[in-house]
mmJSON file of the N, C-alpha and C atoms, coordinates in Angstrom:
{"data_MODEL":{"atom_site":{
"group_PDB":["ATOM","ATOM","ATOM","ATOM","ATOM","ATOM","ATOM","ATOM","ATOM","ATOM","ATOM","ATOM","ATOM","ATOM","ATOM","ATOM","ATOM","ATOM","ATOM","ATOM","ATOM","ATOM","ATOM","ATOM","ATOM","ATOM","ATOM","ATOM","ATOM","ATOM","ATOM","ATOM","ATOM","ATOM","ATOM","ATOM","ATOM","ATOM","ATOM","ATOM","ATOM","ATOM","ATOM","ATOM","ATOM","ATOM","ATOM","ATOM","ATOM","ATOM","ATOM","ATOM","ATOM","ATOM","ATOM","ATOM","ATOM","ATOM","ATOM","ATOM","ATOM","ATOM","ATOM","ATOM","ATOM","ATOM","ATOM","ATOM","ATOM","ATOM","ATOM","ATOM","ATOM","ATOM","ATOM","ATOM","ATOM","ATOM","ATOM","ATOM","ATOM","ATOM","ATOM","ATOM","ATOM","ATOM","ATOM","ATOM","ATOM","ATOM","ATOM","ATOM","ATOM","ATOM","ATOM","ATOM","ATOM","ATOM","ATOM","ATOM","ATOM","ATOM","ATOM","ATOM","ATOM","ATOM","ATOM","ATOM","ATOM","ATOM","ATOM","ATOM","ATOM","ATOM","ATOM","ATOM","ATOM","ATOM","ATOM","ATOM","ATOM","ATOM","ATOM","ATOM","ATOM","ATOM","ATOM","ATOM","ATOM","ATOM","ATOM","ATOM","ATOM","ATOM","ATOM","ATOM","ATOM","ATOM","ATOM","ATOM","ATOM","ATOM","ATOM","ATOM","ATOM","ATOM","ATOM","ATOM","ATOM","ATOM","ATOM","ATOM","ATOM","ATOM","ATOM","ATOM","ATOM","ATOM","ATOM","ATOM","ATOM","ATOM","ATOM","ATOM","ATOM","ATOM","ATOM","ATOM","ATOM","ATOM","ATOM","ATOM","ATOM","ATOM","ATOM","ATOM","ATOM","ATOM","ATOM","ATOM","ATOM","ATOM","ATOM","ATOM","ATOM","ATOM","ATOM","ATOM","ATOM","ATOM","ATOM","ATOM","ATOM","ATOM","ATOM","ATOM","ATOM","ATOM","ATOM","ATOM","ATOM","ATOM","ATOM","ATOM","ATOM","ATOM","ATOM","ATOM","ATOM","ATOM","ATOM","ATOM","ATOM","ATOM","ATOM","ATOM"],
"id":[1,2,3,4,5,6,7,8,9,10,11,12,13,14,15,16,17,18,19,20,21,22,23,24,25,26,27,28,29,30,31,32,33,34,35,36,37,38,39,40,41,42,43,44,45,46,47,48,49,50,51,52,53,54,55,56,57,58,59,60,61,62,63,64,65,66,67,68,69,70,71,72,73,74,75,76,77,78,79,80,81,82,83,84,85,86,87,88,89,90,91,92,93,94,95,96,97,98,99,100,101,102,103,104,105,106,107,108,109,110,111,112,113,114,115,116,117,118,119,120,121,122,123,124,125,126,127,128,129,130,131,132,133,134,135,136,137,138,139,140,141,142,143,144,145,146,147,148,149,150,151,152,153,154,155,156,157,158,159,160,161,162,163,164,165,166,167,168,169,170,171,172,173,174,175,176,177,178,179,180,181,182,183,184,185,186,187,188,189,190,191,192,193,194,195,196,197,198,199,200,201,202,203,204,205,206,207,208,209,210,211,212,213,214,215,216],
"type_symbol":["N","C","C","N","C","C","N","C","C","N","C","C","N","C","C","N","C","C","N","C","C","N","C","C","N","C","C","N","C","C","N","C","C","N","C","C","N","C","C","N","C","C","N","C","C","N","C","C","N","C","C","N","C","C","N","C","C","N","C","C","N","C","C","N","C","C","N","C","C","N","C","C","N","C","C","N","C","C","N","C","C","N","C","C","N","C","C","N","C","C","N","C","C","N","C","C","N","C","C","N","C","C","N","C","C","N","C","C","N","C","C","N","C","C","N","C","C","N","C","C","N","C","C","N","C","C","N","C","C","N","C","C","N","C","C","N","C","C","N","C","C","N","C","C","N","C","C","N","C","C","N","C","C","N","C","C","N","C","C","N","C","C","N","C","C","N","C","C","N","C","C","N","C","C","N","C","C","N","C","C","N","C","C","N","C","C","N","C","C","N","C","C","N","C","C","N","C","C","N","C","C","N","C","C","N","C","C","N","C","C","N","C","C","N","C","C"],
"label_atom_id":["N","CA","C","N","CA","C","N","CA","C","N","CA","C","N","CA","C","N","CA","C","N","CA","C","N","CA","C","N","CA","C","N","CA","C","N","CA","C","N","CA","C","N","CA","C","N","CA","C","N","CA","C","N","CA","C","N","CA","C","N","CA","C","N","CA","C","N","CA","C","N","CA","C","N","CA","C","N","CA","C","N","CA","C","N","CA","C","N","CA","C","N","CA","C","N","CA","C","N","CA","C","N","CA","C","N","CA","C","N","CA","C","N","CA","C","N","CA","C","N","CA","C","N","CA","C","N","CA","C","N","CA","C","N","CA","C","N","CA","C","N","CA","C","N","CA","C","N","CA","C","N","CA","C","N","CA","C","N","CA","C","N","CA","C","N","CA","C","N","CA","C","N","CA","C","N","CA","C","N","CA","C","N","CA","C","N","CA","C","N","CA","C","N","CA","C","N","CA","C","N","CA","C","N","CA","C","N","CA","C","N","CA","C","N","CA","C","N","CA","C","N","CA","C","N","CA","C","N","CA","C","N","CA","C","N","CA","C","N","CA","C","N","CA","C","N","CA","C","N","CA","C"],
"label_alt_id":[null,null,null,null,null,null,null,null,null,null,null,null,null,null,null,null,null,null,null,null,null,null,null,null,null,null,null,null,null,null,null,null,null,null,null,null,null,null,null,null,null,null,null,null,null,null,null,null,null,null,null,null,null,null,null,null,null,null,null,null,null,null,null,null,null,null,null,null,null,null,null,null,null,null,null,null,null,null,null,null,null,null,null,null,null,null,null,null,null,null,null,null,null,null,null,null,null,null,null,null,null,null,null,null,null,null,null,null,null,null,null,null,null,null,null,null,null,null,null,null,null,null,null,null,null,null,null,null,null,null,null,null,null,null,null,null,null,null,null,null,null,null,null,null,null,null,null,null,null,null,null,null,null,null,null,null,null,null,null,null,null,null,null,null,null,null,null,null,null,null,null,null,null,null,null,null,null,null,null,null,null,null,null,null,null,null,null,null,null,null,null,null,null,null,null,null,null,null,null,null,null,null,null,null,null,null,null,null,null,null,null,null,null,null,null,null],
"label_comp_id":["MET","MET","MET","ILE","ILE","ILE","TYR","TYR","TYR","TYR","TYR","TYR","PHE","PHE","PHE","TYR","TYR","TYR","LYS","LYS","LYS","ARG","ARG","ARG","LYS","LYS","LYS","ARG","ARG","ARG","HIS","HIS","HIS","PRO","PRO","PRO","HIS","HIS","HIS","VAL","VAL","VAL","THR","THR","THR","ILE","ILE","ILE","ASN","ASN","ASN","LEU","LEU","LEU","HIS","HIS","HIS","LEU","LEU","LEU","GLU","GLU","GLU","TRP","TRP","TRP","ARG","ARG","ARG","GLY","GLY","GLY","LYS","LYS","LYS","SER","SER","SER","LEU","LEU","LEU","LYS","LYS","LYS","SER","SER","SER","ILE","ILE","ILE","ILE","ILE","ILE","PHE","PHE","PHE","PRO","PRO","PRO","MET","MET","MET","THR","THR","THR","TYR","TYR","TYR","ASP","ASP","ASP","LYS","LYS","LYS","LEU","LEU","LEU","PHE","PHE","PHE","SER","SER","SER","SER","SER","SER","LYS","LYS","LYS","ALA","ALA","ALA","ILE","ILE","ILE","LEU","LEU","LEU","THR","THR","THR","GLY","GLY","GLY","THR","THR","THR","TYR","TYR","TYR","ILE","ILE","ILE","PHE","PHE","PHE","SER","SER","SER","ASP","ASP","ASP","ILE","ILE","ILE","GLU","GLU","GLU","ARG","ARG","ARG","LEU","LEU","LEU","THR","THR","THR","THR","THR","THR","GLU","GLU","GLU","ASP","ASP","ASP","THR","THR","THR","GLU","GLU","GLU","LYS","LYS","LYS","ALA","ALA","ALA","ALA","ALA","ALA","ARG","ARG","ARG","ILE","ILE","ILE","TRP","TRP","TRP","GLN","GLN","GLN","ALA","ALA","ALA"],
"label_asym_id":["A","A","A","A","A","A","A","A","A","A","A","A","A","A","A","A","A","A","A","A","A","A","A","A","A","A","A","A","A","A","A","A","A","A","A","A","A","A","A","A","A","A","A","A","A","A","A","A","A","A","A","A","A","A","A","A","A","A","A","A","A","A","A","A","A","A","A","A","A","A","A","A","A","A","A","A","A","A","A","A","A","A","A","A","A","A","A","A","A","A","A","A","A","A","A","A","A","A","A","A","A","A","A","A","A","A","A","A","A","A","A","A","A","A","A","A","A","A","A","A","A","A","A","A","A","A","A","A","A","A","A","A","A","A","A","A","A","A","A","A","A","A","A","A","A","A","A","A","A","A","A","A","A","A","A","A","A","A","A","A","A","A","A","A","A","A","A","A","A","A","A","A","A","A","A","A","A","A","A","A","A","A","A","A","A","A","A","A","A","A","A","A","A","A","A","A","A","A","A","A","A","A","A","A","A","A","A","A","A","A","A","A","A","A","A","A"],
"label_entity_id":["1","1","1","1","1","1","1","1","1","1","1","1","1","1","1","1","1","1","1","1","1","1","1","1","1","1","1","1","1","1","1","1","1","1","1","1","1","1","1","1","1","1","1","1","1","1","1","1","1","1","1","1","1","1","1","1","1","1","1","1","1","1","1","1","1","1","1","1","1","1","1","1","1","1","1","1","1","1","1","1","1","1","1","1","1","1","1","1","1","1","1","1","1","1","1","1","1","1","1","1","1","1","1","1","1","1","1","1","1","1","1","1","1","1","1","1","1","1","1","1","1","1","1","1","1","1","1","1","1","1","1","1","1","1","1","1","1","1","1","1","1","1","1","1","1","1","1","1","1","1","1","1","1","1","1","1","1","1","1","1","1","1","1","1","1","1","1","1","1","1","1","1","1","1","1","1","1","1","1","1","1","1","1","1","1","1","1","1","1","1","1","1","1","1","1","1","1","1","1","1","1","1","1","1","1","1","1","1","1","1","1","1","1","1","1","1"],
"label_seq_id":[1,1,1,2,2,2,3,3,3,4,4,4,5,5,5,6,6,6,7,7,7,8,8,8,9,9,9,10,10,10,11,11,11,12,12,12,13,13,13,14,14,14,15,15,15,16,16,16,17,17,17,18,18,18,19,19,19,20,20,20,21,21,21,22,22,22,23,23,23,24,24,24,25,25,25,26,26,26,27,27,27,28,28,28,29,29,29,30,30,30,31,31,31,32,32,32,33,33,33,34,34,34,35,35,35,36,36,36,37,37,37,38,38,38,39,39,39,40,40,40,41,41,41,42,42,42,43,43,43,44,44,44,45,45,45,46,46,46,47,47,47,48,48,48,49,49,49,50,50,50,51,51,51,52,52,52,53,53,53,54,54,54,55,55,55,56,56,56,57,57,57,58,58,58,59,59,59,60,60,60,61,61,61,62,62,62,63,63,63,64,64,64,65,65,65,66,66,66,67,67,67,68,68,68,69,69,69,70,70,70,71,71,71,72,72,72],
"pdbx_PDB_ins_code":[null,null,null,null,null,null,null,null,null,null,null,null,null,null,null,null,null,null,null,null,null,null,null,null,null,null,null,null,null,null,null,null,null,null,null,null,null,null,null,null,null,null,null,null,null,null,null,null,null,null,null,null,null,null,null,null,null,null,null,null,null,null,null,null,null,null,null,null,null,null,null,null,null,null,null,null,null,null,null,null,null,null,null,null,null,null,null,null,null,null,null,null,null,null,null,null,null,null,null,null,null,null,null,null,null,null,null,null,null,null,null,null,null,null,null,null,null,null,null,null,null,null,null,null,null,null,null,null,null,null,null,null,null,null,null,null,null,null,null,null,null,null,null,null,null,null,null,null,null,null,null,null,null,null,null,null,null,null,null,null,null,null,null,null,null,null,null,null,null,null,null,null,null,null,null,null,null,null,null,null,null,null,null,null,null,null,null,null,null,null,null,null,null,null,null,null,null,null,null,null,null,null,null,null,null,null,null,null,null,null,null,null,null,null,null,null],
"Cartn_x":[45.361,45.581,47.036,47.616,48.976,48.882,49.378,49.371,50.76,50.818,52.072,52.103,52.955,53.02,54.091,53.741,54.671,54.53,55.576,55.582,54.913,53.986,53.288,54.302,54.192,55.112,54.394,55.149,54.563,53.809,54.208,53.513,52.545,51.496,50.445,50.817,51.899,52.239,53.144,52.563,53.306,53.671,54.912,55.427,54.555,54.138,53.322,52.001,51.405,50.142,50.352,51.441,51.747,51.957,52.651,52.892,51.575,50.698,49.43,48.514,48.698,47.896,48.451,49.717,50.333,50.639,51.807,52.206,51.594,51.242,50.739,49.232,48.547,47.071,46.5,47.146,46.632,46.757,47.573,47.771,46.926,46.24,45.499,44.44,43.918,42.872,43.424,44.737,45.303,46.32,46.816,47.778,47.057,47.133,46.442,47.472,47.814,48.75,48.13,48.934,48.444,49.596,49.293,50.334,50.612,51.809,52.144,51.224,50.833,49.926,48.623,48.099,46.865,47.105,48.244,48.585,48.659,49.361,49.56,48.276,47.315,46.052,45.008,45.336,44.398,44.237,43.044,42.755,43.15,43.24,43.556,44.615,45.329,46.312,45.568,45.688,44.991,45.692,44.906,45.464,45.896,47.121,47.633,49.137,49.686,51.124,51.436,52.485,52.861,54.174,54.207,55.444,55.716,56.83,57.22,58.213,57.787,58.686,58.994,59.887,60.239,60.705,61.266,61.638,62.731,63.513,64.557,63.968,62.708,62.043,61.31,61.246,60.517,61.345,60.656,61.329,61.693,62.501,62.866,61.618,60.726,59.48,58.632,58.491,57.708,58.37,59.694,60.414,60.113,60.095,59.779,58.342,57.426,56.021,55.908,56.565,56.529,57.143,58.218,58.86,57.931,57.188,56.252,55.132,54.664,53.628,54.195,55.408,56.055,56.182,56.575,56.747,55.412,54.353,53.024,52.55],
"Cartn_y":[88.781,88.722,89.077,88.371,88.645,89.104,90.294,90.846,90.67,90.016,89.733,90.578,91.6,92.523,92.095,92.193,91.808,92.773,92.864,93.693,92.894,93.52,92.84,92.389,91.157,90.589,90.438,90.248,90.121,88.811,87.799,86.511,86.325,85.542,85.434,84.596,83.84,82.939,83.637,84.103,84.738,83.652,83.646,82.572,82.325,83.38,83.177,82.495,82.846,82.2,80.718,80.387,78.977,78.222,78.853,78.209,77.973,78.968,78.827,77.791,77.525,76.501,75.092,74.998,73.687,73.391,73.712,73.369,74.283,75.479,76.436,76.504,75.455,75.474,75.82,75.368,75.628,77.106,77.851,79.278,80.186,79.599,80.374,81.288,80.924,81.742,82.927,82.949,84.051,84.887,84.402,85.161,85.709,87.025,87.694,88.371,87.767,88.401,89.652,90.708,91.959,92.672,93.306,94.041,95.369,95.884,97.199,98.26,98.13,99.097,99.203,98.057,98.052,98.667,98.356,98.943,100.457,100.951,102.39,103.132,102.459,103.123,102.993,102.262,102.103,103.421,103.67,104.903,104.773,103.547,103.332,102.242,102.295,101.25,100.105,98.931,97.763,97.238,96.794,96.223,94.794,94.467,93.119,93.133,92.021,91.872,92.04,92.815,93.089,92.394,91.746,91.183,91.916,92.638,93.386,92.539,91.996,91.202,91.984,91.479,92.098,93.545,93.906,95.308,95.755,94.809,95.158,95.551,95.259,95.589,96.923,97.53,98.783,99.963,100.956,102.195,102.941,103.961,104.77,105.368,105.875,106.465,105.429,104.236,103.183,102.686,102.66,102.268,103.262,104.548,105.573,105.445,105.141,104.929,103.738,102.644,101.44,101.722,102.504,102.84,103.657,104.59,105.401,104.517,103.574,102.659,101.767,101.274,100.433,101.198,102.464,103.27,103.516,103.618,103.857,102.623],
"Cartn_z":[102.328,100.902,100.621,99.705,99.243,97.796,97.539,96.184,95.587,94.456,93.767,92.504,92.509,91.379,90.393,89.125,88.059,86.896,86.118,84.913,83.806,83.127,82.033,80.995,80.591,79.61,78.281,77.247,75.907,75.724,76.455,76.322,77.491,77.32,78.34,79.56,79.505,80.606,81.612,82.678,83.754,84.755,85.195,86.048,87.269,87.966,89.17,88.835,87.71,87.325,87.032,86.358,86.094,87.4,88.332,89.631,90.374,90.376,91.091,90.455,89.185,88.515,88.755,89.166,89.304,90.77,91.227,92.592,93.654,93.27,94.247,94.344,93.933,93.936,95.313,96.36,97.706,98.091,97.361,97.652,96.769,95.829,94.828,95.443,96.577,97.2,97.986,98.24,99.023,98.26,97.115,96.314,95.091,94.946,93.854,92.952,91.813,90.887,90.255,90.137,89.576,88.87,87.753,87.04,87.759,87.54,88.08,87.503,86.247,85.637,86.433,86.844,87.628,89.005,89.606,90.899,90.804,89.796,89.656,89.32,88.735,88.397,89.505,90.562,91.68,92.426,92.899,93.65,95.12,95.616,97.028,97.157,98.257,98.547,99.225,98.675,99.195,100.448,101.407,102.628,102.346,102.74,102.548,102.472,102.09,101.906,100.433,100.143,98.761,98.428,97.284,96.745,95.441,95.404,94.212,93.417,92.295,91.452,90.183,89.389,88.101,88.241,89.379,89.584,88.619,88.123,87.156,85.8,85.581,84.32,84.362,85.532,85.675,85.172,84.649,84.271,85.555,85.431,86.597,87.234,86.408,86.916,87.657,87.08,87.725,89.007,89.028,90.248,91.366,91.025,92.018,92.516,91.622,92.022,92.972,92.62,93.459,94.822,94.859,96.134,97.019,96.441,97.221,97.801,97.01,97.494,98.588,98.388,99.409,100.723,100.656,101.862,102.568,101.785,102.388,103.141],
"occupancy":[1.0,1.0,1.0,1.0,1.0,1.0,1.0,1.0,1.0,1.0,1.0,1.0,1.0,1.0,1.0,1.0,1.0,1.0,1.0,1.0,1.0,1.0,1.0,1.0,1.0,1.0,1.0,1.0,1.0,1.0,1.0,1.0,1.0,1.0,1.0,1.0,1.0,1.0,1.0,1.0,1.0,1.0,1.0,1.0,1.0,1.0,1.0,1.0,1.0,1.0,1.0,1.0,1.0,1.0,1.0,1.0,1.0,1.0,1.0,1.0,1.0,1.0,1.0,1.0,1.0,1.0,1.0,1.0,1.0,1.0,1.0,1.0,1.0,1.0,1.0,1.0,1.0,1.0,1.0,1.0,1.0,1.0,1.0,1.0,1.0,1.0,1.0,1.0,1.0,1.0,1.0,1.0,1.0,1.0,1.0,1.0,1.0,1.0,1.0,1.0,1.0,1.0,1.0,1.0,1.0,1.0,1.0,1.0,1.0,1.0,1.0,1.0,1.0,1.0,1.0,1.0,1.0,1.0,1.0,1.0,1.0,1.0,1.0,1.0,1.0,1.0,1.0,1.0,1.0,1.0,1.0,1.0,1.0,1.0,1.0,1.0,1.0,1.0,1.0,1.0,1.0,1.0,1.0,1.0,1.0,1.0,1.0,1.0,1.0,1.0,1.0,1.0,1.0,1.0,1.0,1.0,1.0,1.0,1.0,1.0,1.0,1.0,1.0,1.0,1.0,1.0,1.0,1.0,1.0,1.0,1.0,1.0,1.0,1.0,1.0,1.0,1.0,1.0,1.0,1.0,1.0,1.0,1.0,1.0,1.0,1.0,1.0,1.0,1.0,1.0,1.0,1.0,1.0,1.0,1.0,1.0,1.0,1.0,1.0,1.0,1.0,1.0,1.0,1.0,1.0,1.0,1.0,1.0,1.0,1.0,1.0,1.0,1.0,1.0,1.0,1.0],
"B_iso_or_equiv":[0.0,0.0,0.0,0.0,0.0,0.0,0.0,0.0,0.0,0.0,0.0,0.0,0.0,0.0,0.0,0.0,0.0,0.0,0.0,0.0,0.0,0.0,0.0,0.0,0.0,0.0,0.0,0.0,0.0,0.0,0.0,0.0,0.0,0.0,0.0,0.0,0.0,0.0,0.0,0.0,0.0,0.0,0.0,0.0,0.0,0.0,0.0,0.0,0.0,0.0,0.0,0.0,0.0,0.0,0.0,0.0,0.0,0.0,0.0,0.0,0.0,0.0,0.0,0.0,0.0,0.0,0.0,0.0,0.0,0.0,0.0,0.0,0.0,0.0,0.0,0.0,0.0,0.0,0.0,0.0,0.0,0.0,0.0,0.0,0.0,0.0,0.0,0.0,0.0,0.0,0.0,0.0,0.0,0.0,0.0,0.0,0.0,0.0,0.0,0.0,0.0,0.0,0.0,0.0,0.0,0.0,0.0,0.0,0.0,0.0,0.0,0.0,0.0,0.0,0.0,0.0,0.0,0.0,0.0,0.0,0.0,0.0,0.0,0.0,0.0,0.0,0.0,0.0,0.0,0.0,0.0,0.0,0.0,0.0,0.0,0.0,0.0,0.0,0.0,0.0,0.0,0.0,0.0,0.0,0.0,0.0,0.0,0.0,0.0,0.0,0.0,0.0,0.0,0.0,0.0,0.0,0.0,0.0,0.0,0.0,0.0,0.0,0.0,0.0,0.0,0.0,0.0,0.0,0.0,0.0,0.0,0.0,0.0,0.0,0.0,0.0,0.0,0.0,0.0,0.0,0.0,0.0,0.0,0.0,0.0,0.0,0.0,0.0,0.0,0.0,0.0,0.0,0.0,0.0,0.0,0.0,0.0,0.0,0.0,0.0,0.0,0.0,0.0,0.0,0.0,0.0,0.0,0.0,0.0,0.0,0.0,0.0,0.0,0.0,0.0,0.0],
"pdbx_formal_charge":[null,null,null,null,null,null,null,null,null,null,null,null,null,null,null,null,null,null,null,null,null,null,null,null,null,null,null,null,null,null,null,null,null,null,null,null,null,null,null,null,null,null,null,null,null,null,null,null,null,null,null,null,null,null,null,null,null,null,null,null,null,null,null,null,null,null,null,null,null,null,null,null,null,null,null,null,null,null,null,null,null,null,null,null,null,null,null,null,null,null,null,null,null,null,null,null,null,null,null,null,null,null,null,null,null,null,null,null,null,null,null,null,null,null,null,null,null,null,null,null,null,null,null,null,null,null,null,null,null,null,null,null,null,null,null,null,null,null,null,null,null,null,null,null,null,null,null,null,null,null,null,null,null,null,null,null,null,null,null,null,null,null,null,null,null,null,null,null,null,null,null,null,null,null,null,null,null,null,null,null,null,null,null,null,null,null,null,null,null,null,null,null,null,null,null,null,null,null,null,null,null,null,null,null,null,null,null,null,null,null,null,null,null,null,null,null],
"auth_seq_id":[1,1,1,2,2,2,3,3,3,4,4,4,5,5,5,6,6,6,7,7,7,8,8,8,9,9,9,10,10,10,11,11,11,12,12,12,13,13,13,14,14,14,15,15,15,16,16,16,17,17,17,18,18,18,19,19,19,20,20,20,21,21,21,22,22,22,23,23,23,24,24,24,25,25,25,26,26,26,27,27,27,28,28,28,29,29,29,30,30,30,31,31,31,32,32,32,33,33,33,34,34,34,35,35,35,36,36,36,37,37,37,38,38,38,39,39,39,40,40,40,41,41,41,42,42,42,43,43,43,44,44,44,45,45,45,46,46,46,47,47,47,48,48,48,49,49,49,50,50,50,51,51,51,52,52,52,53,53,53,54,54,54,55,55,55,56,56,56,57,57,57,58,58,58,59,59,59,60,60,60,61,61,61,62,62,62,63,63,63,64,64,64,65,65,65,66,66,66,67,67,67,68,68,68,69,69,69,70,70,70,71,71,71,72,72,72],
"auth_comp_id":["MET","MET","MET","ILE","ILE","ILE","TYR","TYR","TYR","TYR","TYR","TYR","PHE","PHE","PHE","TYR","TYR","TYR","LYS","LYS","LYS","ARG","ARG","ARG","LYS","LYS","LYS","ARG","ARG","ARG","HIS","HIS","HIS","PRO","PRO","PRO","HIS","HIS","HIS","VAL","VAL","VAL","THR","THR","THR","ILE","ILE","ILE","ASN","ASN","ASN","LEU","LEU","LEU","HIS","HIS","HIS","LEU","LEU","LEU","GLU","GLU","GLU","TRP","TRP","TRP","ARG","ARG","ARG","GLY","GLY","GLY","LYS","LYS","LYS","SER","SER","SER","LEU","LEU","LEU","LYS","LYS","LYS","SER","SER","SER","ILE","ILE","ILE","ILE","ILE","ILE","PHE","PHE","PHE","PRO","PRO","PRO","MET","MET","MET","THR","THR","THR","TYR","TYR","TYR","ASP","ASP","ASP","LYS","LYS","LYS","LEU","LEU","LEU","PHE","PHE","PHE","SER","SER","SER","SER","SER","SER","LYS","LYS","LYS","ALA","ALA","ALA","ILE","ILE","ILE","LEU","LEU","LEU","THR","THR","THR","GLY","GLY","GLY","THR","THR","THR","TYR","TYR","TYR","ILE","ILE","ILE","PHE","PHE","PHE","SER","SER","SER","ASP","ASP","ASP","ILE","ILE","ILE","GLU","GLU","GLU","ARG","ARG","ARG","LEU","LEU","LEU","THR","THR","THR","THR","THR","THR","GLU","GLU","GLU","ASP","ASP","ASP","THR","THR","THR","GLU","GLU","GLU","LYS","LYS","LYS","ALA","ALA","ALA","ALA","ALA","ALA","ARG","ARG","ARG","ILE","ILE","ILE","TRP","TRP","TRP","GLN","GLN","GLN","ALA","ALA","ALA"],
"auth_asym_id":["A","A","A","A","A","A","A","A","A","A","A","A","A","A","A","A","A","A","A","A","A","A","A","A","A","A","A","A","A","A","A","A","A","A","A","A","A","A","A","A","A","A","A","A","A","A","A","A","A","A","A","A","A","A","A","A","A","A","A","A","A","A","A","A","A","A","A","A","A","A","A","A","A","A","A","A","A","A","A","A","A","A","A","A","A","A","A","A","A","A","A","A","A","A","A","A","A","A","A","A","A","A","A","A","A","A","A","A","A","A","A","A","A","A","A","A","A","A","A","A","A","A","A","A","A","A","A","A","A","A","A","A","A","A","A","A","A","A","A","A","A","A","A","A","A","A","A","A","A","A","A","A","A","A","A","A","A","A","A","A","A","A","A","A","A","A","A","A","A","A","A","A","A","A","A","A","A","A","A","A","A","A","A","A","A","A","A","A","A","A","A","A","A","A","A","A","A","A","A","A","A","A","A","A","A","A","A","A","A","A","A","A","A","A","A","A"],
"auth_atom_id":["N","CA","C","N","CA","C","N","CA","C","N","CA","C","N","CA","C","N","CA","C","N","CA","C","N","CA","C","N","CA","C","N","CA","C","N","CA","C","N","CA","C","N","CA","C","N","CA","C","N","CA","C","N","CA","C","N","CA","C","N","CA","C","N","CA","C","N","CA","C","N","CA","C","N","CA","C","N","CA","C","N","CA","C","N","CA","C","N","CA","C","N","CA","C","N","CA","C","N","CA","C","N","CA","C","N","CA","C","N","CA","C","N","CA","C","N","CA","C","N","CA","C","N","CA","C","N","CA","C","N","CA","C","N","CA","C","N","CA","C","N","CA","C","N","CA","C","N","CA","C","N","CA","C","N","CA","C","N","CA","C","N","CA","C","N","CA","C","N","CA","C","N","CA","C","N","CA","C","N","CA","C","N","CA","C","N","CA","C","N","CA","C","N","CA","C","N","CA","C","N","CA","C","N","CA","C","N","CA","C","N","CA","C","N","CA","C","N","CA","C","N","CA","C","N","CA","C","N","CA","C","N","CA","C","N","CA","C","N","CA","C","N","CA","C","N","CA","C","N","CA","C"],
"pdbx_PDB_model_num":[1,1,1,1,1,1,1,1,1,1,1,1,1,1,1,1,1,1,1,1,1,1,1,1,1,1,1,1,1,1,1,1,1,1,1,1,1,1,1,1,1,1,1,1,1,1,1,1,1,1,1,1,1,1,1,1,1,1,1,1,1,1,1,1,1,1,1,1,1,1,1,1,1,1,1,1,1,1,1,1,1,1,1,1,1,1,1,1,1,1,1,1,1,1,1,1,1,1,1,1,1,1,1,1,1,1,1,1,1,1,1,1,1,1,1,1,1,1,1,1,1,1,1,1,1,1,1,1,1,1,1,1,1,1,1,1,1,1,1,1,1,1,1,1,1,1,1,1,1,1,1,1,1,1,1,1,1,1,1,1,1,1,1,1,1,1,1,1,1,1,1,1,1,1,1,1,1,1,1,1,1,1,1,1,1,1,1,1,1,1,1,1,1,1,1,1,1,1,1,1,1,1,1,1,1,1,1,1,1,1,1,1,1,1,1,1]
}}}
């Protein structure tokens, strides 16, 4: 499983979701888009490959949380 983390945006169209609906249809079963909020509220670290996107949109606190998860 590949987890693709993104910062929740004000509009419902997240780029990765649009890609998976169009050209990336063959990847839809292995790429799981998830917000950072959901990642940070998870009780366990999920096994798989992580893609951290939108890191420039994270607060300092959220960047530190993401770094700790990346290190784990």
